[in-house]
C-alpha positions, -999 to +999 in steps of 0.1 A: -138-070-091-108-076-068-071-072-070-044-083-047-010-065-047+019-081-027+051-062-022+081-081-008+108-063+014+141-074+028+127-073+063+095-072+084+105-037+098+104-021+064+073-039+055+056-027+087+066+008+081+053+008+045+020-008+056+014+018+084+022+046+059-003+036+033-031+022+055-047+056+064-057+059+028-077+028+033-103+045+054-110+073+027-124+048+002-156+059-015-187+037-014-183+005-034-145+004-029-128-014-001-091-014+004-074-035+030-035-034+037-016-056+060+017-068+067+025-105+064+060-111+075+084-091+052+054-085+027+027-059+024-005-072+010-033-051-002-065-063-014-088-040-034-126-049-038-146-028-061-182-027-073-177-003-102-157+005-133-123-011-142-109+025-146-115+030-109-097-002-099-068+008-121-067+044-106-070+029-070-038+006-079-019+035-093-027+056-062-015+028-039+017+024-058+024+061-056+018+061-019+042+030-014+068+048-035+066+079-013+068+058+018+100+039+005+117+071-005+111+085+030+124+053+046+155+056+023+162+092+035+155+084+071+179+055+070+206+074+051+206+101+078+206+077+107+236+056+093 
């Protein structure tokens, strides 16, 4: 199974920050699961490849989106304090 999630941002700087924030999680993937995140312009593209159950794929996507949400909130707070 494979899923690709593409998240679009207003600028490449935001996309880079989000990609860097969620990329460390990629190295912790269990056997049979491969997660690759990269920035492409103003987008963050994550590809998930899995040899396993659909429930694991759904849980991985959920974890990714939670991490992205946390990164976006942190960026919002940082930007609000520096404005």
